LOKENU-476587 format. One record per residue (C-alpha): x, y, z; chain; residue number from 0; residue in one letter. Coordinates in nm, 2 decimals, padded with zeros to 4 digits. Example, Ala and Ser with C-alpha at 12.3 -4.5 7.8 and 13.67 -1.06 7.14 Angstrom:
<nodes>
+--------+--------+--------+--------+-----+---------+
|     xx |     yy |     zz | cadena | num | residuo |
+--------+--------+--------+--------+-----+---------+
|  01.23 | -00.45 |  00.78 |      A |   0 |       a |
|  01.37 | -00.11 |  00.71 |      A |   1 |       s |
+--------+--------+--------+--------+-----+---------+
</nodes>
This chain:
<nodes>
+--------+--------+--------+--------+-----+---------+
|     xx |     yy |     zz | cadena | num | residuo |
+--------+--------+--------+--------+-----+---------+
|  09.43 |  09.99 |  09.40 |      A |   0 |       m |
|  09.56 |  10.32 |  09.52 |      A |   1 |       v |
|  09.75 |  10.43 |  09.83 |      A |   2 |       r |
|  09.87 |  10.79 |  09.87 |      A |   3 |       a |
|  10.10 |  11.00 |  10.09 |      A |   4 |       w |
|  10.13 |  11.38 |  10.09 |      A |   5 |       p |
|  10.38 |  11.39 |  09.80 |      A |   6 |       r |
|  10.35 |  11.06 |  09.62 |      A |   7 |       r |
|  10.11 |  10.77 |  09.54 |      A |   8 |       f |
|  10.12 |  10.41 |  09.43 |      A |   9 |       e |
|  09.87 |  10.24 |  09.22 |      A |  10 |       a |
|  09.84 |  09.89 |  09.08 |      A |  11 |       c |
|  09.59 |  09.68 |  08.88 |      A |  12 |       s |
|  09.50 |  09.33 |  08.98 |      A |  13 |       l |
|  09.32 |  09.04 |  08.81 |      A |  14 |       d |
|  09.12 |  08.86 |  09.08 |      A |  15 |       l |
|  08.86 |  08.58 |  09.06 |      A |  16 |       p |
|  08.49 |  08.67 |  09.08 |      A |  17 |       e |
|  08.38 |  08.70 |  09.44 |      A |  18 |       g |
|  08.72 |  08.82 |  09.56 |      A |  19 |       a |
|  08.71 |  09.03 |  09.87 |      A |  20 |       r |
|  08.89 |  09.35 |  09.96 |      A |  21 |       l |
|  09.13 |  09.15 |  10.19 |      A |  22 |       r |
|  09.21 |  08.93 |  09.89 |      A |  23 |       d |
|  09.31 |  09.23 |  09.69 |      A |  24 |       a |
|  09.52 |  09.37 |  09.97 |      A |  25 |       l |
|  09.71 |  09.03 |  09.99 |      A |  26 |       a |
|  09.75 |  09.01 |  09.62 |      A |  27 |       a |
|  09.90 |  09.36 |  09.60 |      A |  28 |       a |
|  10.13 |  09.29 |  09.90 |      A |  29 |       g |
|  09.96 |  09.57 |  10.09 |      A |  30 |       w |
|  09.79 |  09.36 |  10.36 |      A |  31 |       a |
|  10.05 |  09.46 |  10.62 |      A |  32 |       q |
|  10.04 |  09.83 |  10.55 |      A |  33 |       d |
|  10.06 |  09.96 |  10.90 |      A |  34 |       e |
|  09.97 |  10.32 |  10.81 |      A |  35 |       e |
|  09.63 |  10.23 |  10.67 |      A |  36 |       a |
|  09.35 |  10.30 |  10.93 |      A |  37 |       v |
|  09.06 |  10.20 |  10.69 |      A |  38 |       a |
|  08.98 |  10.11 |  10.34 |      A |  39 |       y |
|  08.74 |  10.25 |  10.08 |      A |  40 |       a |
|  08.61 |  10.15 |  09.73 |      A |  41 |       v |
|  08.56 |  10.46 |  09.52 |      A |  42 |       y |
|  08.57 |  10.68 |  09.83 |      A |  43 |       g |
|  08.31 |  10.49 |  10.02 |      A |  44 |       v |
|  08.44 |  10.32 |  10.33 |      A |  45 |       r |
|  08.46 |  09.94 |  10.30 |      A |  46 |       a |
|  08.54 |  09.65 |  10.53 |      A |  47 |       e |
|  08.80 |  09.39 |  10.45 |      A |  48 |       p |
|  08.53 |  09.13 |  10.38 |      A |  49 |       d |
|  08.36 |  09.35 |  10.12 |      A |  50 |       a |
|  08.31 |  09.17 |  09.79 |      A |  51 |       v |
|  08.47 |  09.35 |  09.50 |      A |  52 |       l |
|  08.33 |  09.40 |  09.15 |      A |  53 |       r |
|  08.53 |  09.42 |  08.83 |      A |  54 |       d |
|  08.68 |  09.77 |  08.80 |      A |  55 |       g |
|  08.65 |  09.87 |  09.16 |      A |  56 |       d |
|  08.92 |  10.11 |  09.29 |      A |  57 |       r |
|  09.04 |  10.01 |  09.64 |      A |  58 |       v |
|  09.19 |  10.29 |  09.84 |      A |  59 |       e |
|  09.39 |  10.26 |  10.16 |      A |  60 |       l |
|  09.30 |  10.54 |  10.40 |      A |  61 |       l |
|  09.55 |  10.70 |  10.63 |      A |  62 |       r |
|  09.50 |  10.91 |  10.94 |      A |  63 |       p |
|  09.45 |  11.29 |  10.89 |      A |  64 |       l |
|  09.76 |  11.49 |  10.95 |      A |  65 |       l |
|  09.56 |  11.79 |  11.06 |      A |  66 |       a |
|  09.20 |  11.85 |  11.18 |      A |  67 |       d |
|  09.01 |  11.99 |  10.88 |      A |  68 |       p |
|  08.82 |  12.25 |  11.09 |      A |  69 |       k |
|  09.14 |  12.38 |  11.24 |      A |  70 |       d |
|  09.32 |  12.39 |  10.90 |      A |  71 |       a |
|  09.02 |  12.59 |  10.75 |      A |  72 |       r |
|  09.02 |  12.83 |  11.05 |      A |  73 |       r |
|  09.40 |  12.89 |  11.02 |      A |  74 |       r |
|  09.36 |  12.96 |  10.64 |      A |  75 |       r |
|  09.08 |  13.20 |  10.71 |      A |  76 |       a |
|  09.28 |  13.39 |  10.97 |      A |  77 |       q |
|  09.58 |  13.41 |  10.74 |      A |  78 |       a |
|  09.37 |  13.54 |  10.46 |      A |  79 |       r |
|  09.20 |  13.81 |  10.68 |      A |  80 |       g |
|  08.85 |  13.94 |  10.65 |      A |  81 |       p |
|  08.67 |  13.89 |  10.32 |      A |  82 |       l |
|  08.60 |  14.21 |  10.13 |      A |  83 |       k |
|  08.27 |  14.28 |  09.95 |      A |  84 |       g |
|  07.97 |  14.06 |  09.96 |      A |  85 |       g |
|  07.64 |  14.15 |  10.10 |      A |  86 |       s |
|  07.56 |  14.24 |  10.46 |      A |  87 |       s |
|  07.22 |  14.22 |  10.62 |      A |  88 |       k |
+--------+--------+--------+--------+-----+---------+
</nodes>
């Protein structure tokens, strides 16, 4: 299981019985009450709390975005200025 913040992360491994659900893993890790989590994923694919886990699955707690990705990309492009070179049609 993994949860991350901008400058740090926490990870833990759990031994759960076969057929355990994502909510069982959250409870076993003590992360069921993580108020910052807005969703969950297993290996980057969004999952619901009742999803059945398999041996070796990596559960991820997803947090809200701090910035809109399109706006952030636009700001970086403006700061960088026009690209030089390349082909023009």
